[in-house]
C-alpha positions in Angstrom: 5.6 -18.5 11.8 5.9 -20.1 8.3 5.7 -17.8 5.3 4.7 -18.8 1.8 7.8 -18.6 -0.4 9.0 -18.4 -4.0 12.5 -19.5 -4.8 15.0 -18.4 -7.5 18.5 -19.5 -8.0 20.0 -17.2 -5.4 16.9 -15.9 -3.5 14.0 -16.8 -1.4 11.0 -14.5 -1.7 8.8 -14.6 1.4 5.2 -13.5 0.9 4.1 -10.7 3.3 0.5 -9.9 2.6 -1.7 -7.6 4.8 -3.0 -10.6 6.9 0.6 -11.7 7.6 1.8 -8.2 8.5 -1.2 -7.7 10.9 -0.4 -11.0 12.5 3.2 -10.1 13.0 2.4 -6.7 14.6 -0.3 -8.1 16.8 1.6 -11.1 18.2 5.3 -10.1 18.2 7.4 -7.7 20.2 9.5 -4.9 18.6 12.7 -7.0 18.4 10.9 -10.0 16.9 9.2 -7.7 14.3 12.5 -6.1 13.4 14.1 -9.6 13.0 11.2 -11.0 10.9 11.0 -8.0 8.6 14.8 -7.4 8.4 14.5 -3.9 9.9 17.8 -2.3 11.0 16.8 1.2 11.9 14.4 2.9 14.3 13.1 5.1 11.5 12.1 2.1 9.3 10.5 0.4 12.3 8.5 3.6 13.1 7.5 3.8 9.4 6.3 0.2 9.4 4.5 0.7 12.7 2.7 3.7 11.2 1.7 1.8 8.1 0.3 -1.0 10.4 -1.6 1.6 12.5 -3.3 3.1 9.5 -4.0 -0.2 7.8 -2.4 -2.1 4.9 -5.7 -2.0 3.0 -8.2 0.7 2.3 -11.3 0.6 0.2 -10.6 -1.7 -2.7 -6.8 -1.3 -2.4 -4.5 -4.1 -1.0 -0.8 -4.9 -0.8 1.2 -8.0 -1.6 4.9 -7.7 -0.6 7.8 -10.1 -0.6 10.9 -10.0 1.6 14.0 -10.8 -0.4 16.3 -13.3 1.4 19.7 -14.3 0.2 19.8 -18.1 0.1 23.5 -18.3 0.9 23.6 -16.1 4.0 19.9 -16.2 5.0 20.1 -12.4 5.3 17.1 -10.2 4.4 18.5 -8.0 1.6 15.4 -6.1 0.5 11.8 -6.3 -0.5 9.6 -6.1 -3.6 6.0 -6.4 -4.4 2.7 -4.6 -5.0 0.9 -1.8 -3.3 -2.2 0.1 -4.3 -3.4 -3.2 -5.7 -6.9 -2.8 -7.0 -8.4 -6.3 -7.6 -11.6 -4.9 -9.2 -9.6 -3.3 -12.0 -6.8 -5.9 -12.1 -4.0 -3.5 -11.6 -1.3 -2.7 -9.0 1.8 -0.6 -8.6 5.1 -2.4 -8.2 7.8 -1.3 -5.8 11.3 -2.7 -4.9 14.2 -1.8 -2.7 17.5 -3.4 -1.7 18.7 -2.6 1.9 22.3 -1.9 1.0 24.5 -0.9 -1.9 26.5 -4.1 -1.4 23.6 -6.0 -3.0 23.2 -3.7 -6.0 24.6 -4.3 -9.5 24.5 -8.1 -9.1 21.2 -8.8 -10.9 19.5 -9.7 -7.7 16.5 -7.4 -8.1 16.1 -8.5 -11.7 16.0 -12.1 -10.4 13.4 -11.2 -7.8 11.2 -9.1 -10.1 10.9 -11.8 -12.7 9.2 -14.0 -10.2 7.1 -11.2 -8.6 5.9 -9.9 -12.0 5.0 -13.5 -12.9 3.2 -13.9 -9.6 1.2 -10.6 -10.2 0.0 -11.7 -13.6 -0.7 -15.3 -12.8 -1.7 -15.5 -9.1 -3.1 -12.0 -8.5 -4.9 -11.9 -11.9 -3.4 -8.5 -12.8 -3.8 -7.1 -16.3 -1.6 -4.0 -15.6 1.4 -3.4 -13.5 2.5 0.2 -13.0 5.8 1.6 -11.7 6.5 5.2 -10.7 10.1 6.2 -10.4 12.3 9.2 -10.0 13.4 10.4 -13.4 17.0 10.4 -12.3 16.9 6.8 -11.1 18.8 5.1 -14.0 19.1 1.7 -12.4 15.4 1.5 -11.8 14.6 2.7 -15.4 17.0 0.1 -16.8 15.3 -2.6 -14.7 11.9 -1.7 -16.0 13.1 -1.5 -19.5 14.6 -5.0 -19.1 11.0 -6.3 -18.5 9.6 -4.2 -21.4 7.7 -1.7 -19.3 6.4 1.2 -21.4 7.1 4.8 -20.4 3.8 6.5 -20.3 4.7 10.0 -19.1 5.3 12.3 -16.1 3.2 12.5 -13.0 3.8 16.0 -11.8 4.2 16.9 -8.1 3.7 13.2 -7.2 5.9 12.6 -4.2 6.7 14.9 -1.3 10.5 14.5 -0.5 12.1 16.7 2.2 9.4 19.3 1.8 9.7 19.4 -2.0 7.2 18.0 -4.5 8.9 15.8 -7.0 7.7 14.4 -10.3 7.6 10.7 -11.1 7.9 8.9 -14.4 5.1 6.4 -15.0 5.8 3.0 -16.6 3.4 0.1 -17.2 3.4 -3.5 -18.4 0.3 -5.2 -19.6 -0.3 -9.0 -19.2 -0.6 -9.3 -23.0 2.8 -7.7 -23.5 4.4 -9.8 -20.8 3.0 -13.0 -22.3 4.8 -12.1 -25.6 8.2 -11.9 -24.0 8.0 -15.3 -22.1 
């Protein structure tokens, strides 16, 4: 299976849209799926299987995700991309994650997000990119601020974590703002 890619100096971003994810889950066995997606735990595999079962797309909402692969080791080190993509209104929520602390504080996510944000505005025709983060997630806040995301406010009771509803901080970046910083 050949995946569309975007390259940076240190990373390869492999496009994982809903069509690709469906193809993977419909044609590969569990071990092959884990290998392709870089899944290392049963919990994460079960989560991905559940997402596949319920569908990557719903009415007017899509996803566009990228696996982050370290060029030097060819290891999958995380993912980033868009979910709750609403093409009709030209907006999507961005999400990102590194698989291990060993990859953090090296500028890898900043390197990946630069290309993913650019892809969102230029290839997906987004006008607005949103990010919802935990108010105590300082690295994520600094990452968003680096790309000039604007803090818009608090979304109360937004995520259910271990039986407790937690607030999220909403950030956004408009295409017109992004074009100014290029």
